[in-house]
SEFI-462634 format. One record per residue (C-alpha): residue in three letters; x, y, z. Coordinates in nm, 2 decimals, padded with zeros to 4 digits, m for minus. Each point is the difference from the previous one (the first is absolute). Layout:
# SEFI-462634
> aa x y z
> ala X Y Z $
...
This chain:
# SEFI-462634
> aa x y z
> met 03.16 00.54 11.93 $
> arg m00.35 00.04 m00.16 $
> thr m00.01 00.06 m00.38 $
> leu m00.30 00.13 m00.20 $
> leu 00.06 m00.08 m00.36 $
> leu m00.23 00.17 m00.25 $
> asn 00.02 m00.20 m00.32 $
> gly m00.11 00.16 m00.32 $
> ser 00.05 m00.29 m00.22 $
> pro m00.28 m00.18 m00.19 $
> arg 00.21 m00.31 m00.05 $
> pro 00.07 m00.23 00.29 $
> gly 00.35 m00.15 m00.04 $
> gly 00.11 00.28 m00.24 $
> asp 00.29 00.24 00.02 $
> thr m00.13 00.21 00.27 $
> asp m00.08 m00.31 00.23 $
> ala 00.38 m00.11 m00.06 $
> leu 00.11 00.32 00.14 $
> cys m00.25 m00.03 00.30 $
> ala 00.11 m00.35 00.08 $
> ala 00.37 00.11 00.02 $
> phe m00.10 00.28 00.23 $
> val m00.23 m00.21 00.22 $
> arg 00.26 m00.29 00.03 $
> ala 00.26 00.25 00.11 $
> ala m00.24 00.20 00.22 $
> lys m00.11 m00.28 00.22 $
> gly m00.26 00.10 00.25 $
> leu m00.36 00.03 m00.09 $
> thr m00.10 00.11 m00.34 $
> tyr m00.36 00.07 m00.12 $
> thr m00.05 00.04 m00.37 $
> val m00.28 00.20 m00.15 $
> arg m00.04 m00.07 m00.37 $
> ala m00.16 00.32 m00.15 $
> tyr m00.17 m00.20 m00.28 $
> asp m00.18 m00.23 00.25 $
> glu m00.12 00.26 00.24 $
> asp m00.36 00.17 00.01 $
> val 00.16 00.35 00.03 $
> ala m00.17 00.31 m00.15 $
> pro 00.25 00.28 m00.11 $
> cys m00.02 00.33 00.19 $
> leu m00.31 00.19 m00.08 $
> asp 00.15 00.33 00.11 $
> cys m00.31 00.06 00.21 $
> arg 00.22 00.19 00.25 $
> ala m00.17 m00.16 00.31 $
> cys 00.36 m00.08 00.14 $
> arg 00.07 00.36 m00.02 $
> arg m00.27 00.05 00.28 $
> gln 00.05 m00.32 00.19 $
> ser 00.24 m00.28 00.03 $
> gly m00.02 m00.30 m00.21 $
> cys m00.18 m00.08 m00.32 $
> arg m00.37 00.02 m00.04 $
> val 00.01 m00.29 m00.25 $
> his m00.01 m00.34 00.16 $
> asp 00.12 m00.28 m00.21 $
> gly 00.32 m00.23 m00.02 $
> met 00.21 00.30 00.08 $
> asp m00.11 m00.03 00.36 $
> lys 00.23 m00.31 00.04 $
> val 00.28 00.19 m00.17 $
> tyr m00.03 00.29 00.25 $
> gly 00.02 m00.25 00.29 $
> leu 00.29 m00.19 m00.15 $
> leu 00.19 00.34 m00.09 $
> ser m00.04 00.11 00.38 $
> gln 00.19 m00.31 00.11 $
> ala 00.26 m00.01 m00.27 $
> asp 00.37 00.07 00.05 $
> val 00.07 m00.03 m00.37 $
> leu m00.24 00.12 m00.28 $
> val 00.11 m00.14 m00.34 $
> ile m00.15 00.13 m00.33 $
> ala 00.06 m00.28 m00.27 $
> ser m00.13 00.04 m00.35 $
> pro 00.07 m00.08 m00.37 $
> val 00.07 00.32 m00.18 $
> phe m00.28 00.07 m00.26 $
> phe 00.07 00.30 m00.22 $
> cys 00.26 00.12 00.24 $
> gln m00.24 00.00 00.30 $
> leu m00.11 m00.21 00.27 $
> ser m00.31 m00.24 m00.10 $
> gly m00.34 00.16 00.00 $
> pro m00.17 m00.21 00.28 $
> leu 00.31 00.07 00.21 $
> leu m00.03 00.38 m00.07 $
> ser m00.37 m00.03 00.10 $
> leu 00.08 m00.16 00.33 $
> leu 00.28 00.24 00.07 $
> ser m00.24 00.30 m00.06 $
> arg m00.19 m00.11 00.30 $
> leu 00.29 00.07 00.23 $
> gln m00.10 00.37 m00.06 $
> cys m00.18 m00.02 00.34 $
> arg 00.33 m00.09 00.17 $
> tyr 00.16 00.31 m00.17 $
> met m00.29 00.22 00.12 $
> asp 00.06 m00.12 00.36 $
> arg 00.35 00.12 m00.01 $
> ala m00.08 00.33 m00.19 $
> tyr m00.31 00.10 00.19 $
> arg 00.02 m00.16 00.33 $
> gly 00.36 m00.03 00.07 $
> ala 00.02 m00.37 00.01 $
> gln 00.36 m00.11 00.03 $
> pro 00.14 m00.27 m00.24 $
> gly 00.07 m00.33 00.19 $
> lys 00.33 m00.20 m00.02 $
> thr m00.10 m00.16 m00.34 $
> val 00.27 00.01 m00.27 $
> gly m00.08 m00.04 m00.39 $
> ala 00.15 m00.19 m00.29 $
> ala m00.09 m00.05 m00.36 $
> leu 00.03 m00.31 m00.22 $
> leu m00.05 00.06 m00.37 $
> ala 00.01 m00.23 m00.31 $
> ala 00.03 00.18 m00.33 $
> gly 00.00 m00.15 m00.34 $
> gly 00.04 00.16 m00.34 $
> ala 00.14 00.33 m00.07 $
> gly m00.19 00.20 00.25 $
> ser 00.18 00.15 00.30 $
> pro m00.10 m00.10 00.36 $
> glu 00.08 00.36 00.12 $
> gly m00.36 00.12 00.01 $
> ala m00.11 m00.30 00.19 $
> leu 00.28 00.05 00.24 $
> leu m00.09 00.37 00.03 $
> gly m00.36 m00.10 00.07 $
> ala 00.10 m00.24 00.27 $
> arg 00.22 00.27 00.16 $
> ala m00.27 00.25 m00.01 $
> val m00.22 m00.24 00.21 $
> phe 00.26 m00.06 00.25 $
> ala 00.07 00.36 00.03 $
> ala m00.37 00.09 00.04 $
> leu m00.03 m00.26 00.28 $
> gly 00.32 00.12 00.17 $
> val 00.17 m00.34 m00.05 $
> pro 00.37 00.01 m00.05 $
> phe 00.10 m00.17 m00.33 $
> leu 00.26 m00.28 00.03 $
> gly 00.05 m00.04 m00.37 $
> ala m00.12 m00.20 m00.30 $
> ala 00.09 m00.33 m00.18 $
> val m00.08 00.02 m00.38 $
> ala 00.01 m00.28 m00.23 $
> arg 00.05 00.16 m00.35 $
> gly m00.07 m00.17 m00.34 $
> thr m00.21 m00.27 00.15 $
> asp m00.11 m00.07 m00.35 $
> arg 00.35 m00.14 m00.08 $
> leu 00.11 m00.11 00.35 $
> pro m00.27 m00.11 00.24 $
> ala 00.03 00.15 00.35 $
> ala 00.03 m00.34 00.15 $
> arg 00.33 m00.04 m00.19 $
> asp 00.12 00.36 00.04 $
> glu 00.25 m00.05 00.29 $
> glu 00.08 00.38 00.02 $
> ala m00.37 00.08 00.06 $
> leu m00.06 m00.29 00.23 $
> ser 00.30 00.11 00.20 $
> gln m00.12 00.35 00.03 $
> ala m00.33 m00.14 00.15 $
> arg 00.19 m00.20 00.24 $
> glu 00.22 00.29 00.11 $
> leu m00.31 00.22 00.05 $
> ala m00.15 m00.26 00.22 $
> leu 00.33 m00.03 00.20 $
> arg 00.02 00.37 00.04 $
> ala m00.36 00.01 00.13 $
> arg 00.07 m00.28 00.25 $
> glu 00.30 00.19 00.13 $
> arg m00.24 00.30 00.08 $
> phe m00.22 m00.23 00.21 $
> ser 00.25 m00.24 00.16 $
C-alpha cells in the first residue's frame, strides 16, 4: 500500500506528527510525507488554464505532489486545527488540486482507487469540524472515498502523543485502508 501524507503542521514532532506516526506504523507499506510548510508550492492562481487543458500551468514543488498522488493508494490530509480550519500552507497546497477536479469535471477523468483519511489535532476551545469539512470537500472534489478521521481534541491539555483514543483512531484508519488494498 502506498500512502501520500500531506502534513500541514509547522511543528515537527508535534501533535499532528504523533497522529501521523500512529497511522504510518499501522499502515505499513510505503509512505511519502509532504510537509506543506517545507514545500515551494504557490497557491492556485485561478488562471483557469486547467479548464482548457489537463494539468496545472504553474510548475513548482507541486509537480512532485501530482506524481505522488497519481501513485497513491491512500491520501491522508493531516493538520493542526487553526481557528477551526486546516493550516494555511496546507490549504494553499490543496488549492492546487483544482486541476485534478477540472480533469474530472471537464474531461471525464475517472477517479482512481485512492481512498482518503484525515488526521486532525485541535487544541483550545475551537471545533475541528470546519477543518474536517474542508478535508472532506477535497476528497469529494477528487472523487476519493473518505474512510474517516482521527481527531485529537484538547491537545493544549492532553498532547496527541498521549491521547490513546485519537492514536487508536489513527491506527484503525490505517488498518481499514490496508484491508482495502490487501
